[in-house]
N, C-alpha and C positions, 0 to 999 in steps of 0.2 A: 172330895172335887167342887169345887166353888164356879158351878157354871151357872147363868142366869138362864131365862128360857127366851131369850132375844137371839138365837142364834137358829143354824140350820145345817145340820149334820146329814149328806144322804150317801149313803155307802153300803157294800154287801159286809163288810168286815169291820168293827170299830175297836181299837182299845185304848183306853182314856187310862192313864195313871195316876196318881195319891197328889193332891194338892195343885189340879191344874185350875187355873184361871183364865176362861173364855168369856169377852165380851158384847159387848150388845153389837149386831149385825153383822156376825162372823159367820161368814157360807162356806161350807168345804165339801165339794162333790167331784165327779166324775167331770165336770165343764155341761156347758148349755147345748141342749139337742134343739137344736133349729126345726125340726120336722114336729117335733109335739109341741114343742114350747116349754118344754119343763127340765128341771135338771137332770142329769143323768148321774144315778147312782156310782161313787169311785170303788173298784176292786177292793181298795185294803186301805184303812186310815190308821196308823197309830201314832199316840200323842202319849209321849213319857210321863214322866212323874216330876210335876214342880214347872211344867210349863205354861206360860204365859201368851196369851193372845189377844191383843189390842183390839179395839172397835173399828169395825168395817174392814176387817181382813177378807180376802177372797182366794181361796184356795182351790183350786179346778184341773186335778190330773189324776191320770187313771188308780196311781197309788203315792201315798207319801208319808214317809216315816220322820219324827220330829222327837231329838233326843231330849232326855232328861234338861228342864232346867235352860231351855232355850226360851228367848224372849224374843217375841215377832211384834212389831209396835205397830200401831194404828195406821190403817188406809193401805196397807202393803197389799200386792196382788201376788200368788205363785202360782203359775197358770201355763197347760201346755198338754202336749199327747202323749208324754214320757214320762218315767219316773222321777219324783225326788226325793232324796234323801238330805235330811240336816241332823248334823253330828248333838251332841251335848255342849252345854254352855254358851251357846252361839248368841249373836245377840243383832237382830234384823232392825234397822230402826224404821221411821214412821216414812210411808208411802214408797219404797222401793219396790222395784218387780222383777220379779224372778221367775226365767221363761224357761220350762223344762219340754220344750219342743224337741230336742237334742238328749236328754236325759239331763239332770243336774245333779250332781254329788258333792257335797260338802261337807268338811270332817268336823272336828270337836272345836271349840273355842274360837269359832271363825266371827268376825264382828264385819257388817255390812253396814255402812253408815248410811245416814238420810238420803232421800231421794236417789239413790242409786239402783244403776239396771243392771243386771246379768242377764247377756242374749245369748241364745243357743241356735238360732235359726236365720236366716235371712229368705223373705220370700215377700214377693209382690211383682215383680215386672213380669211382663208375658214371655214365657216362656218357648210358647208357639211362635212366636215371632222371633225368637233368637235370644233371650234373655240368659246370659249367664251366670247370673246371679241369685241361685235359688239351691238350698240344701242346709241339712239339718247337722250339728254336731256338738254332742257331748262336751260339756264343761264339767272340769274336775277342781275342787278346792281343799289344799289339803288343810291338816291342822295348823289351828292358831294364824290364820293368814288373818289380814286386817285391810278391807276397803274404805278409807277415813269415812268418804260420804261425798255425794254429786259423785262418783264414778260411773262409768260408762263400761263395760267390759265385753267384750268378745268370748266366743267359746273356745277358752284357752285354758291350759292346766296352770293354776297358781300352786307353787309347792310352798311346804309348811315353811311359816314362819314369814313369807314374803308379804309387801304391804303396799297399798297404791296411798298416793298421798290427794288430799281432798284437789275434786275435779277431774283425777286423771281419766284419760283413755285408753283402756288397755285394749292392744290388737296381740299381742305375743306372748307367751309365755313367761310367768313372772318364777324366777332362781331361786332357790332358797334362802332365807333371811337377809333378801335383797329388798330396797326400798325403791317406787319407781316414781314419777310424777311429769305431767306435762300431757300437752296433747298435740302428737299420740305420745303417751308416757315413753321415758327413756329410763335407765337402768340410773338412780342418782348416788347410788351406796358410797361410791367412793367422795361426795360432800357431804352425805348426809348421816355417813353410817350404817348400822344394821339394827333391826326393829330389836332386835334380843341379846342380850351379853349373858356371857356364864355368870351363873349364881352358885356358891358353894352350899353343900346340904347342911351346913352349920348356919349359914346367913339365911336359908329358906327355913330351917327350924325354928332360928328366933325370931324373925317375922312372924311365923304360925303364931306360935306364944304369944306375942304380942296381941295379934287379931282375936286370939282367943279369951284373953283377957278382958278385950274390950270388948267383946261379944257377952260373955256372962256378966259384965258392968251394966249392960244394956238389959239382961235377962236373967234376973236373980232367980225366977221361976222353975227355971230348969235345972235339974239333979246333977248337972255338972259331966255328963257320961260320954262326953268328948275326949280323944285322948291324940295329942302331935307325937310320932314317934320320927326317928332315922332311920330307922330299920324293922324292914317286914318281918323278921323275925321274932318283933316283940308283941306282934299281933297275936293275941291269944285267949281275949276275953269276949265271950258272946255277949255281955250285958254292957259293951264299948263300943263306940265306933271307932275307930281307929285313921287318923290321916299322916298317909305317908309321905313326907316329903322328898323322900329318896327317889321316891316312882310315880310321884304327882295322883296318887290313888287313896280311896276310901272304903271303908268296910260298910257298904250299905245298907244299911237296917231300918229305914224310910221312919224313924221317931221322929217328932215331932220338932224334938232341938237338932236332931242330924240336918233336918230341912230348912229350919231358918237359919242355920250356921252356914249351911249351904248358899243360902239367899243373899246372907249378909256378905259372904266373900265375893259373888260377883257384882261388880262384871269384868273385876279385874284381878281376880285368883280364880281359879279353875281346878277343880279334881273331878279324877272319874272311877265310877266304882272298881273295887279291885276284883280280877279276875277268880273264879274257882274251882278247884279241878276234879 
């Protein structure tokens, strides 16, 4: 765990994985207590393996779980009254705001570009005087969603593989593998196509073999224990890490070689641990 001393974590329960890197000025807590003038402890903080937290990040919510190899860049704020869940292999760009007042649930492989804002509440007007605009709503962002950058997002459901182009203002749910753009954002899939296209297993296998060759060219010190396979039936050796292109999984062993390869693949190729029975 590569953590310097210039950070502050205040929580009742903390779990930090292997190979975590935390920058200067990071604060993780349950929020600020205006009565005592001190930080309140979060109930639970879980930081997965290989996570990177850049400088001056503020996380203040009751509970937060950050999945393996997720990267959160400098000056980002994740704050609110309810829980936050960030999946594995996500990218949160610099100076983002992720609000958790209504609950924030982000899947695997989600990209949130720099200076984007995700909001789960609306609150300010005087409700006693009749203001109708006050409330919290959970936000759900499914796997492989991409907010390109400078996006403003209301508490919607972004279905998997959907995408919002630079500067989009999202006020409605995003459909699976559709692309949105504009203010307010509109579905532009008929003009721009879709974020994802079908790729054969054979092509995935070829690309990963090329990536592995490139990786070992950069790291001749490793014993070459990574194997690319097309069929999970071939996964039967405990001294190897298998990357199965047919189902996007790998056999997680947390060797230095495996972790360096995962970081080498990011941010454009993402694998997730195979489940074990």
